[in-house]
N, CA, C, O and the ligand as a Tripos MOL2 file, in Angstrom:
@<TRIPOS>MOLECULE
protein
  297   295    75     0     0
PROTEIN
NO_CHARGES

@<TRIPOS>ATOM
      1 N         -32.8460  -11.1770   13.6830 N.3       1 MET1
      2 CA        -32.1050  -11.8810   12.5270 C.3       1 MET1
      3 C         -30.7210  -11.9450   12.8940 C.2       1 MET1
      4 O         -30.2310  -11.0480   13.5800 O.2       1 MET1
      5 N         -30.1010  -12.8450   12.5320 N.am      2 GLU2
      6 CA        -28.6820  -13.0200   12.7680 C.3       2 GLU2
      7 C         -27.7680  -13.1550   11.5760 C.2       2 GLU2
      8 O         -27.8780  -14.0840   10.7760 O.2       2 GLU2
      9 N         -26.7720  -12.1100   11.4710 N.am      3 THR3
     10 CA        -25.8320  -12.2930   10.4480 C.3       3 THR3
     11 C         -25.1360  -13.3260   10.0980 C.2       3 THR3
     12 O         -24.5010  -13.6720   11.0950 O.2       3 THR3
     13 N         -24.9410  -13.9120    9.3460 N.am      4 LYS4
     14 CA        -23.9950  -15.1540    9.1520 C.3       4 LYS4
     15 C         -22.5840  -14.7710    8.9930 C.2       4 LYS4
     16 O         -22.1730  -14.3190    7.9240 O.2       4 LYS4
     17 N         -21.8570  -14.9310    9.9850 N.am      5 THR5
     18 CA        -20.3890  -14.5390   10.0130 C.3       5 THR5
     19 C         -19.5380  -15.9280   10.4150 C.2       5 THR5
     20 O         -19.6210  -16.7200   11.3540 O.2       5 THR5
     21 N         -18.7930  -15.8410    9.3920 N.am      6 PRO6
     22 CA        -18.1480  -17.2700    9.5260 C.3       6 PRO6
     23 C         -17.2000  -17.0510   10.8970 C.2       6 PRO6
     24 O         -16.7590  -15.9690   11.2840 O.2       6 PRO6
     25 N         -16.9920  -18.4360   11.5670 N.am      7 ASP7
     26 CA        -16.3680  -18.3000   12.7650 C.3       7 ASP7
     27 C         -14.8460  -18.2900   12.5690 C.2       7 ASP7
     28 O         -14.2730  -19.3590   12.3600 O.2       7 ASP7
     29 N         -14.2670  -17.3130   12.6160 N.am      8 ILE8
     30 CA        -12.8980  -16.8560   12.3520 C.3       8 ILE8
     31 C         -12.1870  -16.7620   13.6070 C.2       8 ILE8
     32 O         -12.7280  -16.1260   14.5110 O.2       8 ILE8
     33 N         -11.2420  -17.2100   13.7720 N.am      9 GLU9
     34 CA        -10.2750  -16.8380   15.0690 C.3       9 GLU9
     35 C          -9.2320  -15.7790   14.6190 C.2       9 GLU9
     36 O          -8.4400  -16.3050   13.8370 O.2       9 GLU9
     37 N          -8.9930  -14.6330   14.8120 N.am     10 LEU10
     38 CA         -8.2350  -13.6700   14.4070 C.3      10 LEU10
     39 C          -6.8240  -13.4230   15.1740 C.2      10 LEU10
     40 O          -5.8550  -12.7490   14.8210 O.2      10 LEU10
     41 N          -7.0340  -14.1810   16.3180 N.am     11 ARG11
     42 CA         -5.5010  -13.8540   17.1770 C.3      11 ARG11
     43 C          -5.1140  -15.2440   17.3810 C.2      11 ARG11
     44 O          -5.8260  -16.2020   17.6820 O.2      11 ARG11
     45 N          -3.6740  -15.1760   17.1330 N.am     12 SER12
     46 CA         -2.7480  -16.2920   16.8540 C.3      12 SER12
     47 C          -1.6100  -16.0270   17.6780 C.2      12 SER12
     48 O          -1.2230  -14.8620   17.7690 O.2      12 SER12
     49 N          -0.9430  -17.0600   18.3700 N.am     13 THR13
     50 CA          0.0850  -16.9020   19.3200 C.3      13 THR13
     51 C           1.3540  -17.4270   18.4600 C.2      13 THR13
     52 O           1.5300  -18.6420   18.3650 O.2      13 THR13
     53 N           2.1440  -16.6110   17.8990 N.am     14 LEU14
     54 CA          3.2350  -16.8860   17.1570 C.3      14 LEU14
     55 C           4.5540  -17.4150   18.0300 C.2      14 LEU14
     56 O           4.9340  -16.7060   18.9620 O.2      14 LEU14
     57 N           5.1620  -18.4930   17.7700 N.am     15 THR15
     58 CA          6.1520  -18.9580   18.7300 C.3      15 THR15
     59 C           7.3320  -18.9370   17.5960 C.2      15 THR15
     60 O           7.2900  -19.4240   16.4670 O.2      15 THR15
     61 N           8.4110  -18.2180   18.2430 N.am     16 CYS16
     62 CA          9.5460  -18.0670   17.4440 C.3      16 CYS16
     63 C          10.3610  -19.4550   17.4650 C.2      16 CYS16
     64 O          10.5790  -19.9880   18.5530 O.2      16 CYS16
     65 N          10.7480  -19.9590   16.4380 N.am     17 PRO17
     66 CA         11.4960  -21.3270   16.3490 C.3      17 PRO17
     67 C          12.9990  -21.2780   16.9160 C.2      17 PRO17
     68 O          13.6590  -22.2560   17.2670 O.2      17 PRO17
     69 N          13.3990  -19.9360   16.9300 N.am     18 LEU18
     70 CA         14.7630  -20.0470   17.3660 C.3      18 LEU18
     71 C          15.2010  -19.4050   18.8030 C.2      18 LEU18
     72 O          16.3200  -19.5200   19.3030 O.2      18 LEU18
     73 N          14.1380  -18.7360   19.3380 N.am     19 CYS19
     74 CA         14.2870  -18.4110   20.9440 C.3      19 CYS19
     75 C          13.2110  -18.8940   21.5800 C.2      19 CYS19
     76 O          13.2730  -18.8910   22.8090 O.2      19 CYS19
     77 N          12.0960  -19.3710   20.9940 N.am     20 GLY20
     78 CA         11.1380  -19.8360   21.7670 C.3      20 GLY20
     79 C           9.8730  -18.7410   22.2380 C.2      20 GLY20
     80 O           8.7720  -19.1150   22.6410 O.2      20 GLY20
     81 N          10.2280  -17.5590   22.1120 N.am     21 HIS21
     82 CA          9.3550  -16.2160   22.4090 C.3      21 HIS21
     83 C           8.1500  -16.5380   21.6670 C.2      21 HIS21
     84 O           8.0800  -16.9320   20.5030 O.2      21 HIS21
     85 N           7.0250  -16.2770   22.6530 N.am     22 ALA22
     86 CA          5.5740  -16.4400   22.0320 C.3      22 ALA22
     87 C           5.1350  -15.0420   22.3660 C.2      22 ALA22
     88 O           5.4010  -14.3380   23.3400 O.2      22 ALA22
     89 N           4.2590  -14.7820   21.1080 N.am     23 GLU23
     90 CA          3.5910  -13.5320   21.0520 C.3      23 GLU23
     91 C           2.2550  -13.5320   20.3850 C.2      23 GLU23
     92 O           2.2390  -13.7900   19.1810 O.2      23 GLU23
     93 N           1.1050  -13.2720   21.0180 N.am     24 THR24
     94 CA          0.0170  -13.2210   20.5480 C.3      24 THR24
     95 C          -0.2340  -11.8680   19.4820 C.2      24 THR24
     96 O          -0.1950  -10.7100   19.8970 O.2      24 THR24
     97 N          -0.4320  -12.1440   18.3900 N.am     25 GLU25
     98 CA         -0.8930  -11.0330   17.4160 C.3      25 GLU25
     99 C          -2.2010  -11.2480   16.7800 C.2      25 GLU25
    100 O          -2.6980  -12.3730   16.7320 O.2      25 GLU25
    101 N          -2.8100  -10.1470   16.2630 N.am     26 THR26
    102 CA         -4.1510  -10.2110   15.7220 C.3      26 THR26
    103 C          -3.8500  -10.3120   14.1530 C.2      26 THR26
    104 O          -3.3000   -9.3400   13.6340 O.2      26 THR26
    105 N          -4.1150  -11.2200   13.5020 N.am     27 MET27
    106 CA         -3.8930  -11.5330   11.8890 C.3      27 MET27
    107 C          -4.8900  -10.4030   11.1030 C.2      27 MET27
    108 O          -5.9770  -10.0450   11.5570 O.2      27 MET27
    109 N          -4.4620  -10.0500   10.1810 N.am     28 PRO28
    110 CA         -4.8410   -9.1950    8.9770 C.3      28 PRO28
    111 C          -5.9300  -10.3380    8.4180 C.2      28 PRO28
    112 O          -5.6070  -11.5240    8.3530 O.2      28 PRO28
    113 N          -7.1500   -9.8940    8.0530 N.am     29 THR29
    114 CA         -8.0770  -10.6560    7.3840 C.3      29 THR29
    115 C          -7.7440  -10.9570    5.9080 C.2      29 THR29
    116 O          -7.8030  -12.0720    5.3890 O.2      29 THR29
    117 N          -7.3770   -9.7800    5.2910 N.am     30 ASP30
    118 CA         -7.2570   -9.6510    3.9480 C.3      30 ASP30
    119 C          -5.7990   -9.6630    3.1450 C.2      30 ASP30
    120 O          -5.4980   -9.2630    2.0200 O.2      30 ASP30
    121 N          -5.1630  -10.1790    4.0120 N.am     31 ALA31
    122 CA         -3.6470  -10.2810    3.5520 C.3      31 ALA31
    123 C          -2.8480  -11.2820    4.3490 C.2      31 ALA31
    124 O          -3.1020  -11.5080    5.5320 O.2      31 ALA31
    125 N          -1.7050  -11.9850    3.5610 N.am     32 CYS32
    126 CA         -1.0200  -13.0970    4.1200 C.3      32 CYS32
    127 C           0.3720  -12.2230    4.6990 C.2      32 CYS32
    128 O           0.9000  -11.3400    4.0220 O.2      32 CYS32
    129 N           0.7910  -12.5730    5.8720 N.am     33 GLN33
    130 CA          2.0360  -12.0810    6.6590 C.3      33 GLN33
    131 C           3.0520  -12.8540    6.1310 C.2      33 GLN33
    132 O           3.1690  -14.0090    6.5400 O.2      33 GLN33
    133 N           3.8300  -12.4080    5.2680 N.am     34 TRP34
    134 CA          5.1690  -13.3760    5.1210 C.3      34 TRP34
    135 C           6.2870  -13.1170    6.0590 C.2      34 TRP34
    136 O           7.1940  -13.9380    6.1970 O.2      34 TRP34
    137 N           6.2430  -11.8890    6.7690 N.am     35 PHE35
    138 CA          7.4220  -11.6980    7.8590 C.3      35 PHE35
    139 C           6.8630  -11.2160    8.9960 C.2      35 PHE35
    140 O           5.9290  -10.4240    9.1230 O.2      35 PHE35
    141 N           7.6540  -11.8790    9.9740 N.am     36 TYR36
    142 CA          7.3550  -11.5660   11.3940 C.3      36 TYR36
    143 C           8.5610  -11.3450   11.8990 C.2      36 TYR36
    144 O           9.4500  -12.1880   11.7830 O.2      36 TYR36
    145 N           8.7650  -10.0650   12.5870 N.am     37 ASP37
    146 CA          9.9680   -9.7260   13.6230 C.3      37 ASP37
    147 C           9.6330  -10.3480   14.9310 C.2      37 ASP37
    148 O           8.5910  -10.1110   15.5420 O.2      37 ASP37
    149 N          10.6740  -11.2450   15.3730 N.am     38 CYS38
    150 CA         10.4170  -11.7740   16.5300 C.3      38 CYS38
    151 C          10.7310  -10.7730   17.7310 C.2      38 CYS38
    152 O          11.8100  -10.1810   17.7580 O.2      38 CYS38
    153 N           9.8250  -10.6030   18.6680 N.am     39 LYS39
    154 CA          9.9210   -9.6060   19.6260 C.3      39 LYS39
    155 C          11.0850  -10.1170   20.9840 C.2      39 LYS39
    156 O          11.6260   -9.3510   21.7820 O.2      39 LYS39
    157 N          11.2060  -11.3640   20.9290 N.am     40 GLY40
    158 CA         12.2970  -11.7840   21.7300 C.3      40 GLY40
    159 C          13.7750  -11.8250   21.2870 C.2      40 GLY40
    160 O          14.6790  -11.6010   22.0920 O.2      40 GLY40
    161 N          14.0040  -12.1200   19.9750 N.am     41 CYS41
    162 CA         15.6040  -12.1030   19.5270 C.3      41 CYS41
    163 C          15.6700  -11.4230   18.2480 C.2      41 CYS41
    164 O          16.7540  -11.3810   17.6660 O.2      41 CYS41
    165 N          14.4870  -10.8050   17.6650 N.am     42 ALA42
    166 CA         14.7280   -9.9890   16.5400 C.3      42 ALA42
    167 C          14.9080  -10.7100   15.1380 C.2      42 ALA42
    168 O          15.0550  -10.1610   14.0460 O.2      42 ALA42
    169 N          14.8610  -12.0950   15.4280 N.am     43 ALA43
    170 CA         14.8730  -12.7020   14.0490 C.3      43 ALA43
    171 C          13.7420  -12.2500   13.2180 C.2      43 ALA43
    172 O          12.6920  -11.8260   13.7000 O.2      43 ALA43
    173 N          14.0070  -12.3620   11.8400 N.am     44 VAL44
    174 CA         12.7750  -12.3300   11.0100 C.3      44 VAL44
    175 C          12.2100  -13.5650   10.5750 C.2      44 VAL44
    176 O          12.8710  -14.2790    9.8220 O.2      44 VAL44
    177 N          11.1060  -13.8980   10.9400 N.am     45 LEU45
    178 CA         10.5490  -15.3740   10.7140 C.3      45 LEU45
    179 C           9.9090  -15.2380    9.2620 C.2      45 LEU45
    180 O           9.3620  -14.1930    8.9100 O.2      45 LEU45
    181 N          10.0110  -16.3610    8.4360 N.am     46 LYS46
    182 CA          9.3860  -16.3430    7.3120 C.3      46 LYS46
    183 C           8.6190  -17.7850    7.1570 C.2      46 LYS46
    184 O           8.9890  -18.7600    7.8100 O.2      46 LYS46
    185 N           7.6410  -17.8340    6.3410 N.am     47 PRO47
    186 CA          6.8610  -19.0970    6.2360 C.3      47 PRO47
    187 C           7.5600  -20.2880    6.0240 C.2      47 PRO47
    188 O           8.5780  -20.1240    5.3520 O.2      47 PRO47
    189 N           7.3070  -21.6090    6.4360 N.am     48 LYS48
    190 CA          8.1410  -22.8480    6.0030 C.3      48 LYS48
    191 C           7.7090  -23.0760    4.5390 C.2      48 LYS48
    192 O           6.6300  -22.6440    4.1330 O.2      48 LYS48
    193 N           8.6160  -23.8010    3.7040 N.am     49 PRO49
    194 CA          8.0340  -24.2840    2.5250 C.3      49 PRO49
    195 C           6.6390  -24.9800    2.6650 C.2      49 PRO49
    196 O           6.4200  -25.9550    3.3830 O.2      49 PRO49
    197 N           5.6360  -24.2700    1.7930 N.am     50 GLY50
    198 CA          4.3200  -24.9640    1.5950 C.3      50 GLY50
    199 C           3.4860  -24.2730    2.5670 C.2      50 GLY50
    200 O           2.2890  -24.5620    2.5500 O.2      50 GLY50
    201 N           3.9370  -23.3250    3.4980 N.am     51 ASP51
    202 CA          3.0390  -22.6610    4.2020 C.3      51 ASP51
    203 C           2.9120  -21.2860    3.4000 C.2      51 ASP51
    204 O           3.7740  -20.8750    2.6230 O.2      51 ASP51
    205 N           1.6440  -20.5930    3.7170 N.am     52 CYS52
    206 CA          1.3410  -19.4280    3.1410 C.3      52 CYS52
    207 C           1.7110  -18.0970    3.8340 C.2      52 CYS52
    208 O           1.8360  -17.0230    3.2450 O.2      52 CYS52
    209 N           1.8540  -18.2820    5.0280 N.am     53 CYS53
    210 CA          2.2790  -16.9890    6.1750 C.3      53 CYS53
    211 C           2.7030  -17.5750    7.1800 C.2      53 CYS53
    212 O           2.6960  -18.7900    7.3780 O.2      53 CYS53
    213 N           3.1820  -16.5570    8.0210 N.am     54 VAL54
    214 CA          4.0830  -16.9590    9.1520 C.3      54 VAL54
    215 C           2.9930  -17.5190   10.4490 C.2      54 VAL54
    216 O           3.3420  -18.0400   11.5080 O.2      54 VAL54
    217 N           1.7740  -17.2650   10.0460 N.am     55 TYR55
    218 CA          0.8360  -17.7230   11.1610 C.3      55 TYR55
    219 C           0.4680  -19.3550   10.9780 C.2      55 TYR55
    220 O           0.1390  -20.1500   11.8580 O.2      55 TYR55
    221 N           0.6230  -19.5650    9.6430 N.am     56 CYS56
    222 CA          0.3270  -21.0920    9.2530 C.3      56 CYS56
    223 C           1.4780  -21.9820    9.8480 C.2      56 CYS56
    224 O           1.3110  -23.0500   10.4370 O.2      56 CYS56
    225 N           2.6480  -21.3720    9.5990 N.am     57 SER57
    226 CA          3.8210  -21.9300   10.1420 C.3      57 SER57
    227 C           4.2250  -22.0350   11.7170 C.2      57 SER57
    228 O           4.7030  -23.0140   12.2910 O.2      57 SER57
    229 N           3.9600  -20.9860   12.1620 N.am     58 TYR58
    230 CA          4.2820  -20.7080   13.6570 C.3      58 TYR58
    231 C           3.5530  -20.1520   14.5100 C.2      58 TYR58
    232 O           4.0730  -19.6710   15.5170 O.2      58 TYR58
    233 N           2.0710  -20.0870   14.2860 N.am     59 GLY59
    234 CA          1.3060  -19.5250   15.0130 C.3      59 GLY59
    235 C           0.2550  -20.7380   15.5900 C.2      59 GLY59
    236 O           0.2670  -21.8440   15.0510 O.2      59 GLY59
    237 N          -0.5750  -20.4640   16.6280 N.am     60 THR60
    238 CA         -1.5420  -21.5080   16.9490 C.3      60 THR60
    239 C          -2.7010  -21.8090   16.1530 C.2      60 THR60
    240 O          -3.3170  -22.8750   16.1360 O.2      60 THR60
    241 N          -2.9480  -20.7200   15.4670 N.am     61 VAL61
    242 CA         -4.1950  -20.4850   14.6240 C.3      61 VAL61
    243 C          -3.7580  -20.2260   13.1940 C.2      61 VAL61
    244 O          -3.0570  -19.2340   12.9930 O.2      61 VAL61
    245 N          -4.0940  -21.0090   12.1810 N.am     62 PRO62
    246 CA         -3.7560  -20.5420   10.8210 C.3      62 PRO62
    247 C          -4.4560  -19.2280   10.4750 C.2      62 PRO62
    248 O          -5.3090  -18.7700   11.2360 O.2      62 PRO62
    249 N          -4.1070  -18.6080    9.3260 N.am     63 CYS63
    250 CA         -4.6100  -17.5160    9.0850 C.3      63 CYS63
    251 C          -5.8580  -17.6680    8.3700 C.2      63 CYS63
    252 O          -6.1600  -18.7210    7.8100 O.2      63 CYS63
    253 N          -6.6510  -16.5490    8.3790 N.am     64 PRO64
    254 CA         -8.1610  -16.5160    7.9860 C.3      64 PRO64
    255 C          -8.5490  -17.3180    6.8010 C.2      64 PRO64
    256 O          -9.4510  -18.1560    6.8140 O.2      64 PRO64
    257 N          -7.6900  -16.9620    5.5980 N.am     65 PRO65
    258 CA         -8.1020  -17.6840    4.5070 C.3      65 PRO65
    259 C          -7.8890  -19.2150    4.4960 C.2      65 PRO65
    260 O          -8.3750  -19.8610    3.5670 O.2      65 PRO65
    261 N          -7.2130  -19.8150    5.4440 N.am     66 ILE66
    262 CA         -7.1000  -21.1800    5.5280 C.3      66 ILE66
    263 C          -8.2380  -21.4340    6.4740 C.2      66 ILE66
    264 O          -8.8060  -22.4820    6.1670 O.2      66 ILE66
    265 N          -8.7020  -20.9150    7.3900 N.am     67 GLN67
    266 CA         -9.7260  -21.2460    8.3400 C.3      67 GLN67
    267 C         -11.1470  -21.1940    7.5290 C.2      67 GLN67
    268 O         -12.1700  -21.8240    7.8020 O.2      67 GLN67
    269 N         -10.9940  -20.5410    6.7730 N.am     68 LEU68
    270 CA        -12.3790  -20.6880    5.6050 C.3      68 LEU68
    271 C         -12.3080  -21.5960    4.6390 C.2      68 LEU68
    272 O         -13.2590  -21.8440    3.8980 O.2      68 LEU68
    273 N         -11.0530  -22.2280    4.5610 N.am     69 GLY69
    274 CA        -11.1620  -23.3240    3.5410 C.3      69 GLY69
    275 C         -10.6680  -22.9350    2.2230 C.2      69 GLY69
    276 O         -10.6800  -23.7730    1.3210 O.2      69 GLY69
    277 N         -10.1880  -21.6280    1.9920 N.am     70 ASP70
    278 CA         -9.4400  -21.2990    0.8460 C.3      70 ASP70
    279 C          -7.9980  -21.4590    0.9640 C.2      70 ASP70
    280 O          -7.4290  -21.4540    2.0560 O.2      70 ASP70
    281 N          -7.4190  -21.5960   -0.1250 N.am     71 GLY71
    282 CA         -6.0130  -21.5090   -0.1370 C.3      71 GLY71
    283 C          -5.8490  -20.0860   -0.2640 C.2      71 GLY71
    284 O          -6.6540  -19.4250   -0.9200 O.2      71 GLY71
    285 N          -4.7990  -19.5350    0.3570 N.am     72 CYS72
    286 CA         -4.8350  -18.1680    0.0920 C.3      72 CYS72
    287 C          -3.8590  -17.4800   -0.8940 C.2      72 CYS72
    288 O          -4.3460  -16.6270   -1.6360 O.2      72 CYS72
    289 N          -2.8230  -17.6940   -0.9660 N.am     73 CYS73
    290 CA         -1.9210  -16.9400   -1.9890 C.3      73 CYS73
    291 C          -1.3710  -18.0060   -2.8820 C.2      73 CYS73
    292 O          -0.2540  -17.9010   -3.3890 O.2      73 CYS73
    293 N          -2.1080  -18.9700   -3.0610 N.am     74 SER74
    294 CA         -1.5140  -19.9260   -4.0670 C.3      74 SER74
    295 C          -1.3790  -19.6550   -5.8780 C.2      74 SER74
    296 O          -0.8710  -20.5170   -6.5950 O.2      74 SER74
    297 ZN         12.9540  -15.3710   18.3480 Zn       75 ZN75
@<TRIPOS>BOND
     1     1     2 1
     2     2     3 1
     3     3     4 2
     4     3     5 am
     5     5     6 1
     6     6     7 1
     7     7     8 2
     8     7     9 am
     9     9    10 1
    10    10    11 1
    11    11    12 2
    12    11    13 am
    13    13    14 1
    14    14    15 1
    15    15    16 2
    16    15    17 am
    17    17    18 1
    18    18    19 1
    19    19    20 2
    20    19    21 am
    21    21    22 1
    22    22    23 1
    23    23    24 2
    24    23    25 am
    25    25    26 1
    26    26    27 1
    27    27    28 2
    28    27    29 am
    29    29    30 1
    30    30    31 1
    31    31    32 2
    32    31    33 am
    33    33    34 1
    34    34    35 1
    35    35    36 2
    36    35    37 am
    37    37    38 1
    38    38    39 1
    39    39    40 2
    40    39    41 am
    41    41    42 1
    42    42    43 1
    43    43    44 2
    44    43    45 am
    45    45    46 1
    46    46    47 1
    47    47    48 2
    48    47    49 am
    49    49    50 1
    50    50    51 1
    51    51    52 2
    52    51    53 am
    53    53    54 1
    54    54    55 1
    55    55    56 2
    56    55    57 am
    57    57    58 1
    58    58    59 1
    59    59    60 2
    60    59    61 am
    61    61    62 1
    62    62    63 1
    63    63    64 2
    64    63    65 am
    65    65    66 1
    66    66    67 1
    67    67    68 2
    68    67    69 am
    69    69    70 1
    70    70    71 1
    71    71    72 2
    72    71    73 am
    73    73    74 1
    74    74    75 1
    75    75    76 2
    76    75    77 am
    77    77    78 1
    78    78    79 1
    79    79    80 2
    80    79    81 am
    81    81    82 1
    82    82    83 1
    83    83    84 2
    84    83    85 am
    85    85    86 1
    86    86    87 1
    87    87    88 2
    88    87    89 am
    89    89    90 1
    90    90    91 1
    91    91    92 2
    92    91    93 am
    93    93    94 1
    94    94    95 1
    95    95    96 2
    96    95    97 am
    97    97    98 1
    98    98    99 1
    99    99   100 2
   100    99   101 am
   101   101   102 1
   102   102   103 1
   103   103   104 2
   104   103   105 am
   105   105   106 1
   106   106   107 1
   107   107   108 2
   108   107   109 am
   109   109   110 1
   110   110   111 1
   111   111   112 2
   112   111   113 am
   113   113   114 1
   114   114   115 1
   115   115   116 2
   116   115   117 am
   117   117   118 1
   118   118   119 1
   119   119   120 2
   120   119   121 am
   121   121   122 1
   122   122   123 1
   123   123   124 2
   124   123   125 am
   125   125   126 1
   126   126   127 1
   127   127   128 2
   128   127   129 am
   129   129   130 1
   130   130   131 1
   131   131   132 2
   132   131   133 am
   133   133   134 1
   134   134   135 1
   135   135   136 2
   136   135   137 am
   137   137   138 1
   138   138   139 1
   139   139   140 2
   140   139   141 am
   141   141   142 1
   142   142   143 1
   143   143   144 2
   144   143   145 am
   145   145   146 1
   146   146   147 1
   147   147   148 2
   148   147   149 am
   149   149   150 1
   150   150   151 1
   151   151   152 2
   152   151   153 am
   153   153   154 1
   154   154   155 1
   155   155   156 2
   156   155   157 am
   157   157   158 1
   158   158   159 1
   159   159   160 2
   160   159   161 am
   161   161   162 1
   162   162   163 1
   163   163   164 2
   164   163   165 am
   165   165   166 1
   166   166   167 1
   167   167   168 2
   168   167   169 am
   169   169   170 1
   170   170   171 1
   171   171   172 2
   172   171   173 am
   173   173   174 1
   174   174   175 1
   175   175   176 2
   176   175   177 am
   177   177   178 1
   178   178   179 1
   179   179   180 2
   180   179   181 am
   181   181   182 1
   182   182   183 1
   183   183   184 2
   184   183   185 am
   185   185   186 1
   186   186   187 1
   187   187   188 2
   188   187   189 am
   189   189   190 1
   190   190   191 1
   191   191   192 2
   192   191   193 am
   193   193   194 1
   194   194   195 1
   195   195   196 2
   196   195   197 am
   197   197   198 1
   198   198   199 1
   199   199   200 2
   200   199   201 am
   201   201   202 1
   202   202   203 1
   203   203   204 2
   204   203   205 am
   205   205   206 1
   206   206   207 1
   207   207   208 2
   208   207   209 am
   209   209   210 1
   210   210   211 1
   211   211   212 2
   212   211   213 am
   213   213   214 1
   214   214   215 1
   215   215   216 2
   216   215   217 am
   217   217   218 1
   218   218   219 1
   219   219   220 2
   220   219   221 am
   221   221   222 1
   222   222   223 1
   223   223   224 2
   224   223   225 am
   225   225   226 1
   226   226   227 1
   227   227   228 2
   228   227   229 am
   229   229   230 1
   230   230   231 1
   231   231   232 2
   232   231   233 am
   233   233   234 1
   234   234   235 1
   235   235   236 2
   236   235   237 am
   237   237   238 1
   238   238   239 1
   239   239   240 2
   240   239   241 am
   241   241   242 1
   242   242   243 1
   243   243   244 2
   244   243   245 am
   245   245   246 1
   246   246   247 1
   247   247   248 2
   248   247   249 am
   249   249   250 1
   250   250   251 1
   251   251   252 2
   252   251   253 am
   253   253   254 1
   254   254   255 1
   255   255   256 2
   256   255   257 am
   257   257   258 1
   258   258   259 1
   259   259   260 2
   260   259   261 am
   261   261   262 1
   262   262   263 1
   263   263   264 2
   264   263   265 am
   265   265   266 1
   266   266   267 1
   267   267   268 2
   268   267   269 am
   269   269   270 1
   270   270   271 1
   271   271   272 2
   272   271   273 am
   273   273   274 1
   274   274   275 1
   275   275   276 2
   276   275   277 am
   277   277   278 1
   278   278   279 1
   279   279   280 2
   280   279   281 am
   281   281   282 1
   282   282   283 1
   283   283   284 2
   284   283   285 am
   285   285   286 1
   286   286   287 1
   287   287   288 2
   288   287   289 am
   289   289   290 1
   290   290   291 1
   291   291   292 2
   292   291   293 am
   293   293   294 1
   294   294   295 1
   295   295   296 2
@<TRIPOS>SUBSTRUCTURE
     1 MET1         2 RESIDUE 1 A MET
     2 GLU2         6 RESIDUE 1 A GLU
     3 THR3        10 RESIDUE 1 A THR
     4 LYS4        14 RESIDUE 1 A LYS
     5 THR5        18 RESIDUE 1 A THR
     6 PRO6        22 RESIDUE 1 A PRO
     7 ASP7        26 RESIDUE 1 A ASP
     8 ILE8        30 RESIDUE 1 A ILE
     9 GLU9        34 RESIDUE 1 A GLU
    10 LEU10       38 RESIDUE 1 A LEU
    11 ARG11       42 RESIDUE 1 A ARG
    12 SER12       46 RESIDUE 1 A SER
    13 THR13       50 RESIDUE 1 A THR
    14 LEU14       54 RESIDUE 1 A LEU
    15 THR15       58 RESIDUE 1 A THR
    16 CYS16       62 RESIDUE 1 A CYS
    17 PRO17       66 RESIDUE 1 A PRO
    18 LEU18       70 RESIDUE 1 A LEU
    19 CYS19       74 RESIDUE 1 A CYS
    20 GLY20       78 RESIDUE 1 A GLY
    21 HIS21       82 RESIDUE 1 A HIS
    22 ALA22       86 RESIDUE 1 A ALA
    23 GLU23       90 RESIDUE 1 A GLU
    24 THR24       94 RESIDUE 1 A THR
    25 GLU25       98 RESIDUE 1 A GLU
    26 THR26      102 RESIDUE 1 A THR
    27 MET27      106 RESIDUE 1 A MET
    28 PRO28      110 RESIDUE 1 A PRO
    29 THR29      114 RESIDUE 1 A THR
    30 ASP30      118 RESIDUE 1 A ASP
    31 ALA31      122 RESIDUE 1 A ALA
    32 CYS32      126 RESIDUE 1 A CYS
    33 GLN33      130 RESIDUE 1 A GLN
    34 TRP34      134 RESIDUE 1 A TRP
    35 PHE35      138 RESIDUE 1 A PHE
    36 TYR36      142 RESIDUE 1 A TYR
    37 ASP37      146 RESIDUE 1 A ASP
    38 CYS38      150 RESIDUE 1 A CYS
    39 LYS39      154 RESIDUE 1 A LYS
    40 GLY40      158 RESIDUE 1 A GLY
    41 CYS41      162 RESIDUE 1 A CYS
    42 ALA42      166 RESIDUE 1 A ALA
    43 ALA43      170 RESIDUE 1 A ALA
    44 VAL44      174 RESIDUE 1 A VAL
    45 LEU45      178 RESIDUE 1 A LEU
    46 LYS46      182 RESIDUE 1 A LYS
    47 PRO47      186 RESIDUE 1 A PRO
    48 LYS48      190 RESIDUE 1 A LYS
    49 PRO49      194 RESIDUE 1 A PRO
    50 GLY50      198 RESIDUE 1 A GLY
    51 ASP51      202 RESIDUE 1 A ASP
    52 CYS52      206 RESIDUE 1 A CYS
    53 CYS53      210 RESIDUE 1 A CYS
    54 VAL54      214 RESIDUE 1 A VAL
    55 TYR55      218 RESIDUE 1 A TYR
    56 CYS56      222 RESIDUE 1 A CYS
    57 SER57      226 RESIDUE 1 A SER
    58 TYR58      230 RESIDUE 1 A TYR
    59 GLY59      234 RESIDUE 1 A GLY
    60 THR60      238 RESIDUE 1 A THR
    61 VAL61      242 RESIDUE 1 A VAL
    62 PRO62      246 RESIDUE 1 A PRO
    63 CYS63      250 RESIDUE 1 A CYS
    64 PRO64      254 RESIDUE 1 A PRO
    65 PRO65      258 RESIDUE 1 A PRO
    66 ILE66      262 RESIDUE 1 A ILE
    67 GLN67      266 RESIDUE 1 A GLN
    68 LEU68      270 RESIDUE 1 A LEU
    69 GLY69      274 RESIDUE 1 A GLY
    70 ASP70      278 RESIDUE 1 A ASP
    71 GLY71      282 RESIDUE 1 A GLY
    72 CYS72      286 RESIDUE 1 A CYS
    73 CYS73      290 RESIDUE 1 A CYS
    74 SER74      294 RESIDUE 1 A SER
    75 ZN75       297 GROUP 0 **** ****
């Protein structure tokens, strides 16, 4: 028997728009991350207008609720 697990990618690489530093992070599945401290330049990244979290704005992979097809925090 195979448990049906949605195919979600939890690791996303965030790229800082200010300094270009990229860092791979594991996303929380039950919450949206609004703020992210860049490890390159220490800037605090926030989502772009219309995006729900920093992963949707700057990550290679959008956050888990988006991957599942839900709007997350709207
Ligand atoms: Zn940066």
